C-alpha positions as CSV (number, residue, x, y, z in Angstrom):
1,M,0.2,-0.1,-0.3
2,K,1.3,3.4,-0.9
3,S,2.7,5.7,1.5
4,R,0.8,8.5,1.0
5,Y,-2.8,7.1,0.8
6,R,-1.8,5.8,4.3
7,W,-1.1,9.3,5.4
8,F,-4.4,10.5,3.6
9,V,-6.2,8.2,5.5
10,V,-4.2,9.0,8.9
11,C,-5.5,12.5,7.8
12,V,-9.2,12.0,7.2
13,F,-9.8,10.0,10.5
14,F,-7.9,13.0,12.4
15,L,-10.2,15.2,10.9
16,F,-13.2,13.2,11.8
17,M,-11.6,12.8,15.7
18,L,-11.3,16.4,15.8
19,L,-14.5,17.7,14.6
20,H,-16.4,14.9,16.6
21,Q,-14.5,15.6,19.3
22,A,-15.6,19.6,19.3
23,D,-19.4,18.2,18.7
24,K,-19.4,16.6,21.6
25,L,-17.7,18.7,23.8
26,L,-19.3,21.7,22.7
27,I,-22.5,21.4,24.6
28,G,-21.1,22.2,27.7
29,P,-20.1,25.8,26.9
30,L,-23.8,26.1,25.2
31,T,-25.1,25.0,28.5
32,T,-26.3,28.3,29.6
33,S,-28.6,29.0,26.5
34,I,-29.9,25.9,26.5
35,I,-31.2,26.2,30.0
36,E,-32.6,29.1,29.2
37,T,-34.4,28.0,25.8
38,F,-36.0,25.0,27.8
39,G,-36.7,26.7,30.9
40,I,-34.4,23.5,33.5
41,S,-33.3,22.8,35.6
42,K,-29.4,22.0,36.2
43,A,-30.3,18.4,37.0
44,Q,-32.4,18.3,33.8
45,M,-29.4,19.7,31.8
46,G,-27.2,17.0,33.4
47,A,-29.8,14.2,32.5
48,V,-29.1,15.5,29.1
49,F,-24.9,14.8,29.5
50,T,-26.0,11.5,31.6
51,G,-28.4,10.2,28.4
52,A,-25.6,10.6,25.9
53,L,-23.2,8.9,27.7
54,V,-25.0,5.8,28.8
55,V,-26.2,5.4,25.4
56,G,-22.8,5.2,24.7
57,A,-21.3,2.9,26.7
58,V,-24.6,0.4,25.4
59,F,-23.3,0.6,22.2
60,Y,-19.7,0.1,22.6
61,P,-20.6,-3.6,22.1
62,L,-22.9,-3.6,19.0
63,W,-20.3,-1.0,17.6
64,G,-17.1,-3.4,18.4
65,Y,-19.0,-6.8,17.0
66,L,-20.1,-4.9,13.7
67,Y,-16.6,-3.5,13.1
68,D,-15.1,-7.1,13.3
69,R,-17.9,-8.5,11.0
70,Y,-18.6,-6.2,8.1
71,A,-15.9,-3.1,6.4
72,R,-14.8,-1.1,8.7
73,S,-14.8,2.2,6.5
74,K,-18.0,1.7,5.1
75,L,-19.6,1.6,8.9
76,L,-17.0,4.4,9.9
77,A,-18.7,6.5,7.2
78,A,-22.3,5.4,8.6
79,A,-21.4,6.3,11.8
80,S,-20.5,10.2,10.9
81,F,-23.9,10.4,9.3
82,I,-25.7,9.3,12.2
83,W,-23.4,12.0,14.4
84,G,-24.9,14.9,11.8
85,S,-28.1,13.6,11.8
86,T,-28.7,13.3,15.4
87,T,-27.3,16.6,15.9
88,W,-29.0,18.2,13.7
89,L,-32.5,16.7,14.7
90,S,-30.9,18.0,18.6
91,A,-31.4,21.4,16.5
92,I,-34.6,20.9,15.5
93,V,-37.0,20.2,17.8
94,P,-38.8,22.1,20.0
95,T,-39.2,20.9,23.7
96,Y,-37.0,19.4,26.6
97,P,-38.3,15.9,26.3
98,A,-37.4,15.9,22.6
99,F,-34.3,17.2,23.1
100,L,-33.2,14.8,25.9
101,A,-34.2,12.0,23.3
102,T,-32.3,13.2,20.2
103,R,-29.6,14.8,22.2
104,A,-28.9,10.8,23.8
105,S,-29.1,9.7,20.6
106,T,-25.8,11.2,19.8
107,G,-24.3,8.9,22.1
108,I,-24.6,5.7,19.3
109,D,-21.9,7.3,17.4
110,D,-19.5,8.6,20.6
111,S,-18.5,4.5,20.5
112,S,-17.7,4.0,17.1
113,Y,-13.8,4.9,17.9
114,P,-12.8,1.0,17.9
115,G,-13.2,0.3,14.4
116,L,-11.3,3.7,13.6
117,Y,-8.0,2.1,15.4
118,S,-8.7,-1.2,14.0
119,L,-8.7,-0.4,10.7
120,I,-5.6,1.6,11.1
121,S,-3.7,-1.3,13.0
122,D,-4.0,-2.7,9.1
123,Y,-2.5,0.5,7.7
124,F,0.5,0.3,9.6
125,G,2.7,-2.2,11.2
126,P,3.1,-2.8,15.4
127,R,6.7,-1.1,15.6
128,V,4.8,2.3,14.8
129,R,1.5,2.1,15.6
130,G,2.4,4.1,19.0
131,R,3.1,7.3,17.3
132,I,0.4,6.9,14.7
133,Y,-2.8,6.8,17.5
134,G,-0.9,9.1,19.8
135,L,-1.2,11.5,16.3
136,L,-4.9,10.4,15.9
137,Q,-5.4,11.0,20.2
138,V,-3.9,14.4,19.5
139,A,-7.5,15.5,17.8
140,M,-9.5,14.8,20.7
141,P,-8.0,17.8,23.3
142,L,-7.7,19.5,19.9
143,G,-11.4,19.1,19.2
144,Y,-12.0,20.1,23.1
145,I,-10.5,23.5,22.7
146,T,-12.5,23.5,19.0
147,G,-15.8,23.1,20.2
148,M,-15.2,26.0,23.3
149,V,-14.0,28.3,20.4
150,L,-17.0,27.6,18.1
151,A,-19.4,27.9,21.2
152,S,-17.8,31.2,22.2
153,T,-17.7,32.7,18.3
154,L,-20.9,31.5,16.7
155,S,-23.0,31.0,19.5
156,G,-24.0,35.0,19.7
157,V,-24.0,35.0,15.5
158,V,-26.3,32.1,15.3
159,G,-27.4,30.6,18.1
160,W,-26.9,27.0,20.0
161,R,-29.2,25.6,17.5
162,G,-27.2,27.5,14.2
163,V,-24.0,25.7,16.3
164,F,-25.2,22.7,15.9
165,Y,-26.6,23.1,12.3
166,I,-22.8,23.9,11.3
167,T,-21.2,20.9,13.3
168,G,-24.0,18.4,12.1
169,S,-23.9,19.4,8.5
170,V,-20.0,18.7,9.0
171,G,-20.6,15.3,10.0
172,V,-22.4,14.4,6.8
173,L,-19.9,16.0,4.7
174,L,-17.3,13.7,6.6
175,S,-19.3,10.5,6.1
176,I,-19.2,11.4,2.1
177,L,-15.7,11.7,2.3
178,I,-15.0,8.6,4.4
179,F,-17.2,6.7,1.9
180,F,-15.8,7.1,-0.9
181,G,-12.4,8.0,-0.2
182,V,-11.0,5.1,2.9
183,R,-10.7,1.8,1.4
184,E,-11.5,-1.1,3.6
185,V,-7.8,-3.0,4.3
186,P,-7.7,-7.1,4.7
187,R,-7.9,-7.9,8.4
188,G,-4.1,-8.7,9.4
189,K,-2.4,-6.8,6.4
190,G,-0.3,-4.8,8.4
191,E,0.9,-7.6,10.6
192,P,4.9,-8.1,9.5
193,E,4.3,-12.2,8.8
194,L,1.5,-11.1,6.3
195,A,2.6,-7.7,4.8
196,D,4.0,-9.2,1.8
197,L,1.3,-11.4,0.5
198,E,-0.9,-10.3,-2.2
199,R,-3.8,-11.9,-0.9
200,I,-5.0,-12.3,2.2
201,S,-8.1,-14.6,3.2
202,V,-11.1,-12.9,4.6
203,Y,-11.2,-13.2,8.5
204,R,-14.0,-12.0,10.6
205,F,-15.5,-12.3,13.9
206,D,-16.8,-15.5,15.6
207,W,-17.7,-16.0,19.3
208,K,-15.0,-18.6,20.4
209,T,-12.4,-16.2,19.1
210,A,-14.3,-13.3,20.9
211,R,-14.0,-15.6,23.9
212,G,-10.8,-16.4,23.8
213,L,-9.5,-12.6,24.4
214,F,-10.3,-13.5,28.0
215,R,-8.0,-15.6,28.3
216,R,-5.1,-13.5,27.4
217,R,-3.7,-12.4,31.4
218,S,-2.3,-8.9,30.0
219,L,-5.4,-7.9,28.4
220,R,-7.7,-9.0,31.3
221,L,-5.2,-6.6,33.4
222,L,-5.9,-3.6,30.6
223,F,-9.3,-4.2,31.0
224,V,-9.3,-3.8,34.8
225,Q,-7.1,-0.8,34.9
226,G,-9.1,0.9,32.4
227,F,-12.1,1.3,34.9
228,F,-10.0,3.3,37.3
229,G,-7.7,4.6,34.7
230,V,-10.7,6.9,33.8
231,F,-10.7,8.3,36.9
232,P,-8.5,11.1,36.5
233,W,-9.7,12.2,33.3
234,N,-13.4,12.3,34.2
235,V,-12.6,14.4,37.6
236,I,-10.7,16.8,36.2
237,T,-12.7,17.3,32.7
238,Y,-16.1,17.9,34.8
239,W,-14.3,19.6,38.4
240,F,-11.2,21.0,37.6
241,F,-12.7,24.4,36.2
242,H,-14.9,24.7,39.3
243,Y,-11.6,24.6,41.4
244,L,-9.4,27.0,39.6
245,E,-12.5,29.2,40.4
246,T,-13.8,29.0,43.8
247,E,-10.4,27.5,45.4
248,R,-8.0,29.3,43.7
249,G,-10.0,32.2,43.0
250,Y,-9.2,32.2,39.4
251,S,-11.5,34.8,37.2
252,S,-13.2,33.1,34.4
253,D,-10.5,34.5,31.7
254,A,-7.9,33.4,33.8
255,V,-9.2,30.1,33.8
256,L,-9.5,29.7,30.1
257,M,-6.2,30.8,29.6
258,T,-4.8,28.5,32.6
259,M,-6.8,25.2,30.9
260,V,-6.2,26.4,27.0
261,V,-2.4,26.2,27.7
262,A,-2.8,22.8,29.8
263,V,-4.7,21.2,27.3
264,L,-2.6,21.8,24.4
265,V,0.6,20.9,26.3
266,L,-1.8,17.4,27.2
267,A,-2.2,17.2,23.3
268,S,1.2,17.0,22.6
269,G,1.4,14.2,24.9
270,Y,-0.3,11.5,23.4
271,F,2.2,11.9,20.1
272,I,4.8,12.0,22.9
273,G,3.7,9.4,24.5
274,G,3.0,7.0,21.7
275,M,6.7,7.4,19.8
276,V,8.1,7.1,23.4
277,G,6.1,3.7,23.6
278,D,7.3,2.7,20.0
279,F,11.2,3.5,20.9
280,F,10.9,1.4,23.9
281,F,9.0,-1.7,22.4
282,K,11.4,-2.0,19.6
283,R,13.6,-2.8,22.0
284,T,11.5,-5.1,24.4
285,P,7.9,-6.3,24.5
286,R,7.6,-4.9,27.6
287,G,8.3,-1.1,26.6
288,R,5.0,0.0,25.9
289,L,3.5,-1.0,29.4
290,L,6.5,-0.1,31.1
291,V,5.8,3.6,29.7
292,C,2.6,3.3,31.0
293,T,3.8,2.6,34.5
294,A,6.6,5.3,34.4
295,A,3.8,7.9,33.1
296,V,1.0,7.3,35.5
297,L,3.5,7.4,38.8
298,L,5.1,10.5,37.3
299,G,1.2,12.1,37.1
300,A,0.7,11.5,40.3
301,I,3.6,12.8,42.3
302,L,3.3,15.7,39.5
303,L,-0.4,16.4,40.3
304,A,0.2,16.1,44.2
305,I,3.1,19.0,43.8
306,T,0.8,20.9,41.7
307,L,-2.3,21.0,44.0
308,N,0.0,22.1,47.0
309,I,1.7,25.0,45.2
310,P,-0.5,28.4,47.2
311,P,-3.0,29.7,45.0
312,G,-1.1,33.2,44.8
313,N,2.0,31.5,42.7
314,R,0.3,31.0,40.2
315,G,3.3,31.0,37.4
316,L,4.7,28.1,39.1
317,F,1.3,26.6,39.3
318,L,0.6,27.0,35.5
319,M,4.2,25.6,34.7
320,L,3.8,22.7,37.1
321,L,0.3,21.8,35.9
322,S,1.6,21.9,32.0
323,L,4.0,19.4,33.2
324,T,1.9,17.3,34.7
325,A,-0.5,17.3,31.5
326,L,2.3,15.9,29.4
327,F,2.8,13.0,31.0
328,I,-1.3,12.1,31.8
329,P,-1.8,10.6,28.3
330,F,1.4,8.4,27.6
331,A,-0.6,5.4,28.4
332,S,-3.7,6.2,25.9
333,P,-1.7,5.6,22.9
334,N,0.1,2.9,24.6
335,V,-3.0,1.0,25.5
336,T,-4.8,0.9,22.5
337,S,-1.7,-0.6,20.7
338,T,-1.0,-3.1,22.9
339,I,-4.4,-4.2,22.8
340,S,-3.6,-4.5,18.8
341,D,-0.3,-6.2,19.8
342,V,-1.9,-9.3,21.9
343,T,-5.4,-9.9,19.6
344,L,-6.3,-11.6,16.6
345,P,-6.8,-8.9,13.9
346,E,-10.6,-9.7,13.2
347,V,-11.3,-9.2,17.1
348,R,-9.3,-5.9,17.6
349,S,-12.8,-3.5,17.2
350,T,-14.7,-5.8,20.1
351,A,-11.0,-5.5,22.6
352,M,-11.4,-2.4,21.8
353,A,-14.8,-2.0,22.4
354,V,-15.1,-4.3,25.5
355,Q,-12.1,-1.7,27.3
356,Y,-14.2,1.1,26.6
357,F,-17.2,0.1,27.8
358,I,-15.3,-1.1,31.1
359,E,-13.9,2.7,30.9
360,S,-17.4,3.9,30.5
361,A,-18.5,2.4,33.8
362,G,-15.7,4.5,35.6
363,A,-16.2,7.6,34.0
364,A,-20.1,7.7,35.1
365,L,-18.9,7.0,38.8
366,A,-16.0,9.1,38.6
367,P,-17.5,13.1,39.1
368,L,-20.2,11.7,41.9
369,L,-17.4,10.3,43.6
370,A,-15.4,13.6,43.5
371,G,-18.9,15.7,44.6
372,L,-19.4,13.4,47.4
373,I,-15.7,13.7,49.0
374,A,-15.6,17.8,48.3
375,D,-18.8,17.8,50.4
376,R,-16.7,16.7,53.3
377,S,-13.5,18.2,52.6
378,S,-12.3,20.4,49.6
379,L,-12.6,20.1,46.0
380,G,-9.1,20.4,45.9
381,N,-9.0,17.1,48.0
382,A,-11.4,15.4,46.1
383,I,-9.3,15.6,42.8
384,L,-6.0,14.9,44.4
385,L,-7.3,11.6,46.5
386,I,-9.0,10.5,43.3
387,C,-6.3,11.2,40.9
388,V,-3.4,10.0,42.7
389,S,-5.2,6.8,43.8
390,A,-6.1,6.0,40.9
391,W,-2.7,6.1,39.0
392,V,-1.1,4.4,42.0
393,L,-3.7,1.5,41.4
394,C,-3.1,2.1,37.5
395,S,0.8,1.5,37.9
396,L,0.3,-1.9,39.4
397,F,-1.8,-3.4,36.4
398,F,0.4,-1.7,34.4
399,A,3.4,-3.5,36.1
400,F,1.8,-6.8,36.3
401,A,0.6,-6.5,32.8
402,A,4.4,-5.7,31.9
403,Y,5.7,-8.8,33.0
404,L,3.0,-10.9,31.4
405,V,2.4,-9.1,27.9
406,P,5.7,-11.0,25.9
407,R,3.7,-14.5,26.3
408,D,0.5,-13.0,25.0
409,I,2.6,-11.2,22.1
410,E,4.6,-13.9,21.3
411,A,1.4,-16.5,20.8
412,L,0.0,-13.6,18.5
413,R,3.1,-13.3,16.5
414,R,2.9,-17.6,16.4
415,A,-0.9,-17.0,15.3
416,M,0.4,-15.0,12.3
417,R,3.1,-16.7,11.4
418,E,1.0,-19.7,10.8
419,R,-1.6,-17.9,9.2
420,A,1.2,-16.5,6.9
421,E,2.2,-20.5,6.3
422,R,-1.4,-21.5,5.5
423,E,-1.7,-18.6,2.8
424,R,1.5,-19.3,1.2
425,A,0.3,-23.0,1.2
426,E,-2.9,-22.1,-0.5
427,K,-1.3,-20.1,-2.8
428,G,1.1,-22.6,-4.2
429,T,-1.8,-25.3,-4.2
430,T,-3.3,-23.0,-6.6
431,S,-0.7,-22.0,-8.8
432,I,-0.1,-25.9,-9.2
433,S,-3.5,-26.5,-9.7
434,L,-3.5,-23.2,-12.6
435,G,-0.4,-24.7,-14.3
């Protein structure tokens, strides 16, 4: 496959993730306008957020199955169309109950990323997947900033409904680009053992292979750590703005400036983390997970130091907050890469869907837990306790997974060698028959 076309696919998927995340997250800055339009309470608005999260979690297993059964590129085009159409519906509806239902339906496409990562794993080999996944995941924090910019600049001009019309239209246009521009790749084409074969047999999801995922001991540990690993992300996402305003005395402008700097640094951490993981993976099969172990421990230490800086020392606080943000996303591209390193190509979407489904459970619990702790102590203590505890716990899971992962990687490589031998044998038999 031509290298130039592979990078075209990466650019399309980066654009999809960037704008999809912007659409998903811009509802936060638009919350006040939406509450005023429908005359609803904060609790009712909270139900809107929860509805989309619940629907997204429920659809992870279904997307995973569909991606491993059918053409991933066409399903991704369908996901983009669903994004656009459900966002349009959210803009059209005149009443709160209808808005609650349509906004919940936007969660359908929120769980569509496993197929994207699976398809990319067949475009790029194991030795570079970390940096490719990291590059794509940069789109998520940049999408968050894009959403804030769109909401702040356009809502006063076209209203919140107009903003949704714009982002919904983008989703429909991207679905057309993906449908006609992104080609499906045979599952396993990115594996070194199969890369030189002109033709690869079609491998699709089957239940026996899917059940075998849970026999991978390193994968089971990654699933468990995923539940706890999202606690810090969601606590920071939902509570850190409020923490800066109420406990550190930041104005709205100061909060925005601080968070934009931190998020931009955090975005670079995805790509850097993926590169570092690739570097060490080339030296040892434990490399990616050792990077995860070190990164979460370092993040815990830096966050503890950062939150204990006196409120008046904003310069030092911003510097250490940015340094913490750099290491926080290191684990993400390396976990995604490790899932590809230990699973057969025809069940990778399912494996990633299981990972994200488990993470969704942790995502739903974390903000509530932080609120309960904050009511009894302080928000700063809640953020610190939850983040540090979760990262220390995750470091243990990563360390044990790093110990076990070489055996699981070798099992996959052995399966790929056997598959390549069968493919060559069948090709030789066909050649003799034709001769």
